[in-house]
C-alpha positions as CSV (number, residue, x, y, z in Angstrom):
1,X,-133.2,-74.3,92.1
2,X,-133.0,-70.5,91.2
3,X,-136.1,-69.1,89.0
4,X,-134.4,-67.0,86.4
5,X,-137.8,-65.5,85.3
6,X,-137.1,-61.6,84.7
7,X,-133.1,-61.9,85.5
8,X,-130.9,-60.5,82.7
9,X,-128.3,-62.7,81.3
10,X,-125.4,-62.1,79.2
11,X,-124.3,-64.8,76.6
12,X,-120.9,-64.3,74.8
13,X,-120.8,-66.1,71.5
14,X,-124.5,-66.6,71.2
15,X,-125.0,-66.4,67.8
16,X,-124.0,-70.2,67.0
17,X,-123.4,-73.4,68.4
18,X,-123.3,-74.1,72.2
19,X,-124.0,-70.2,72.9
20,X,-127.1,-70.2,70.7
21,X,-128.1,-73.1,72.6
22,X,-127.6,-71.5,75.9
23,X,-129.4,-68.4,74.9
24,X,-132.6,-70.5,73.6
25,X,-132.3,-72.7,77.1
26,X,-132.3,-69.2,79.3
27,X,-135.2,-67.5,77.2
28,X,-137.2,-70.9,77.6
29,X,-136.8,-70.4,81.2
30,X,-137.8,-66.8,81.1
31,X,-134.5,-65.0,81.4
32,X,-134.0,-61.7,79.6
33,X,-131.0,-61.9,77.2
34,X,-127.8,-59.9,76.3
35,X,-126.7,-61.5,73.1
36,X,-123.1,-60.8,72.0
37,X,-121.2,-61.7,69.0
38,X,-118.3,-60.2,66.9
39,X,-121.2,-58.5,64.6
40,X,-124.5,-57.6,65.2
41,X,-126.0,-59.0,62.0
42,X,-124.6,-62.5,63.4
43,X,-127.3,-62.3,66.0
44,X,-130.3,-61.4,63.9
45,X,-131.5,-65.2,64.2
46,X,-130.9,-66.0,67.9
47,X,-132.5,-62.4,68.8
48,X,-135.5,-63.4,66.9
49,X,-135.8,-66.9,68.4
50,X,-135.4,-65.7,72.0
51,X,-138.0,-62.7,71.4
52,X,-140.5,-65.1,70.0
53,X,-140.5,-66.8,73.6
54,X,-141.9,-63.8,75.3
55,X,-138.4,-62.4,76.8
56,X,-136.9,-59.0,76.5
57,X,-133.5,-59.2,74.4
58,X,-130.9,-57.1,72.7
59,X,-127.6,-57.4,70.9
60,X,-124.0,-56.4,71.5
61,X,-121.2,-56.6,69.5
62,X,-117.7,-56.9,70.6
63,X,-114.3,-58.3,69.2
64,X,-113.2,-60.2,72.1
65,X,-109.2,-59.9,71.1
66,X,-109.7,-56.1,71.6
67,X,-110.1,-54.8,75.2
68,X,-111.1,-51.4,73.8
69,X,-113.9,-53.4,71.8
70,X,-114.9,-54.8,75.1
71,X,-114.9,-51.8,76.9
72,X,-117.3,-50.2,74.3
73,X,-119.7,-53.2,74.9
74,X,-119.6,-52.4,78.7
75,X,-120.5,-48.9,77.9
76,X,-123.6,-49.7,76.1
77,X,-124.8,-52.0,78.5
78,X,-124.0,-49.7,81.3
79,X,-125.7,-46.9,79.5
80,X,-128.9,-48.9,79.0
81,X,-129.1,-49.3,82.7
82,X,-129.1,-53.4,82.6
83,X,-128.5,-55.1,85.9
84,X,-126.5,-58.4,84.6
85,X,-127.4,-61.1,87.1
86,X,-125.9,-64.1,85.0
87,X,-122.9,-64.4,82.7
88,X,-122.1,-67.2,80.5
89,X,-118.6,-66.5,79.3
90,X,-119.1,-69.1,76.3
91,X,-117.2,-67.3,73.2
92,X,-113.9,-69.0,72.6
93,X,-111.4,-69.6,69.4
94,X,-109.1,-72.4,68.6
95,X,-106.5,-70.8,66.4
96,X,-104.9,-73.7,64.6
97,X,-104.0,-77.5,64.7
98,X,-100.3,-77.5,64.4
99,X,-99.1,-80.9,63.5
100,X,-95.3,-79.3,63.4
101,X,-96.1,-78.2,67.0
102,X,-92.3,-77.1,67.9
103,X,-92.9,-74.3,65.1
104,X,-96.3,-73.0,67.1
105,X,-96.2,-69.1,66.5
106,X,-96.5,-66.9,69.4
107,X,-99.9,-65.6,67.7
108,X,-101.3,-68.8,68.6
109,X,-100.8,-67.8,72.4
110,X,-101.7,-64.2,72.2
111,X,-104.6,-64.5,70.5
112,X,-106.0,-67.6,72.6
113,X,-105.3,-65.8,75.8
114,X,-106.9,-62.5,74.7
115,X,-110.3,-64.3,73.5
116,X,-110.2,-67.4,75.9
117,X,-108.9,-66.0,79.1
118,X,-108.5,-62.2,79.2
119,X,-112.0,-61.3,77.7
120,X,-113.8,-63.6,80.4
121,X,-111.6,-62.1,83.2
122,X,-112.4,-58.5,82.1
123,X,-116.2,-59.3,81.9
124,X,-116.2,-60.9,85.1
125,X,-114.3,-57.9,86.9
126,X,-116.8,-55.5,85.3
127,X,-120.1,-57.2,86.6
128,X,-118.9,-59.2,89.3
129,X,-118.7,-56.2,91.9
130,X,-122.3,-55.2,91.0
131,X,-123.5,-58.8,91.9
132,X,-121.7,-58.8,95.0
133,X,-123.4,-55.6,95.8
134,X,-126.7,-56.8,94.8
135,X,-126.5,-60.3,96.6
136,X,-127.0,-62.5,93.4
137,X,-125.4,-63.3,90.6
138,X,-124.0,-66.5,88.7
139,X,-120.9,-66.6,86.3
140,X,-120.3,-69.8,84.2
141,X,-117.0,-69.9,82.4
142,X,-116.5,-72.4,79.5
143,X,-113.5,-74.6,79.4
144,X,-112.4,-77.5,77.5
145,X,-111.4,-81.0,78.6
146,X,-108.6,-81.1,75.7
147,X,-105.3,-82.7,76.9
148,X,-102.1,-84.2,75.8
149,X,-102.7,-82.4,72.5
150,X,-99.4,-80.2,72.1
151,X,-100.8,-79.5,68.6
152,X,-103.6,-77.3,70.3
153,X,-101.1,-75.4,73.1
154,X,-102.6,-71.9,72.4
155,X,-105.8,-73.2,73.0
156,X,-105.5,-75.5,75.8
157,X,-103.0,-73.3,78.0
158,X,-105.7,-70.3,77.5
159,X,-108.4,-72.8,78.9
160,X,-106.0,-73.8,81.8
161,X,-105.5,-70.1,82.7
162,X,-109.2,-69.5,82.7
163,X,-109.8,-72.6,85.1
164,X,-107.0,-71.2,87.7
165,X,-108.5,-67.4,87.2
166,X,-112.1,-69.1,87.9
167,X,-111.1,-71.2,90.8
168,X,-109.0,-68.4,92.5
169,X,-111.6,-65.4,92.2
170,X,-114.2,-67.6,93.2
171,X,-112.5,-68.1,96.9
172,X,-113.8,-64.6,97.5
173,X,-117.5,-65.3,96.9
174,X,-117.5,-69.1,98.3
175,X,-120.7,-69.4,100.7
176,X,-122.8,-66.6,99.1
177,X,-125.3,-66.1,96.5
178,X,-123.0,-64.8,94.0
179,X,-121.6,-68.0,92.3
180,X,-118.7,-68.6,89.7
181,X,-118.1,-72.1,88.3
182,X,-116.6,-73.8,85.0
183,X,-118.5,-75.7,82.6
184,X,-117.1,-77.9,79.9
185,X,-119.5,-78.9,76.9
186,X,-117.8,-81.9,75.6
187,X,-116.3,-82.1,72.4
188,X,-119.3,-81.1,70.3
189,X,-119.8,-80.8,66.6
190,X,-119.6,-76.8,66.2
191,X,-117.8,-74.6,64.0
192,X,-114.7,-74.7,66.9
193,X,-115.4,-78.8,67.2
194,X,-115.4,-79.5,63.8
195,X,-117.6,-82.1,62.1
196,X,-115.8,-85.1,63.2
197,X,-116.5,-84.2,67.0
198,X,-118.5,-87.3,68.9
199,X,-121.3,-85.3,70.5
200,X,-124.3,-83.5,68.8
201,X,-124.5,-80.1,70.3
202,X,-127.7,-80.5,71.8
203,X,-126.4,-83.0,74.3
204,X,-124.6,-80.4,76.3
205,X,-128.0,-79.3,77.2
206,X,-129.1,-79.2,80.3
207,X,-125.6,-79.4,81.7
208,X,-124.0,-76.1,79.9
209,X,-126.5,-73.8,81.8
210,X,-126.8,-76.0,85.1
211,X,-124.6,-73.4,86.6
212,X,-127.0,-70.9,86.4
213,X,-129.6,-72.8,88.4
214,X,-127.8,-74.1,91.2
215,X,-128.5,-72.7,94.6
216,X,-125.9,-74.3,97.1
217,X,-123.6,-71.4,97.7
218,X,-120.8,-73.2,95.9
219,X,-118.2,-71.7,93.5
220,X,-115.1,-73.1,91.5
221,X,-116.5,-76.6,90.6
222,X,-116.1,-77.9,87.3
223,X,-119.4,-79.1,85.6
224,X,-119.0,-81.2,83.1
225,X,-122.0,-81.0,80.7
226,X,-121.9,-84.5,79.2
227,X,-122.6,-85.8,82.6
228,X,-126.0,-84.3,82.8
229,X,-127.1,-85.3,79.4
230,X,-130.7,-86.7,79.1
231,X,-131.5,-85.0,82.5
232,X,-134.3,-82.7,83.0
233,X,-133.0,-79.2,84.4
234,X,-134.2,-80.0,87.8
235,X,-132.6,-83.6,87.6
236,X,-129.4,-81.8,86.5
237,X,-129.5,-79.2,89.4
238,X,-129.8,-81.7,92.1
239,X,-127.0,-83.8,90.7
240,X,-124.8,-80.7,90.6
241,X,-125.4,-80.0,94.2
242,X,-123.9,-83.4,95.0
243,X,-120.7,-82.3,93.3
């Protein structure tokens, strides 16, 4: 299992929900954090919480629907000289639930793809070459198990596209210590999942982070977080290695 002590982890959507839990878990394991949100004020609490665990951390802001805003975030991280070792592309958006799905507006697709597909792709393209050059890296892209719900077509299609992006690109790093995998937290009671979701967001730990700790040089896997619920991180990694 990988020791992440002192490594730098970028978590998008870190201010709440699953992203907050990812950040806290990585800090508990000794990883330094770059905490992303749309507004720096949103990360005040998570920044304080991870620093209290003794790691280095700082916050960045970017509107993920804007490539220009994402590029400004890259400039800030690069100017600080931070070597990004691990990325959790966790931030996502579910635009609307369209009961009259034949009237789904084009904006549902454009906004969903910008945030859920294109932003993770841009982040991956920016940092992956450095990981390859250094010979180490982990990228974990968050997907969704949603299916048979045309009411959420923009969201589900954007996540399917992210899956395809991940599996195709991971073929060029397969067998190396730079690994890229997909995780699905399950339907959790978060701002995105809503209050009627069946799973407590804490149930996605440790499965939501296991992709950062696997050490078997396999990429392109889908790691369902709920299948690891109740395990120690060490046991979760051992289970992931069999997948």
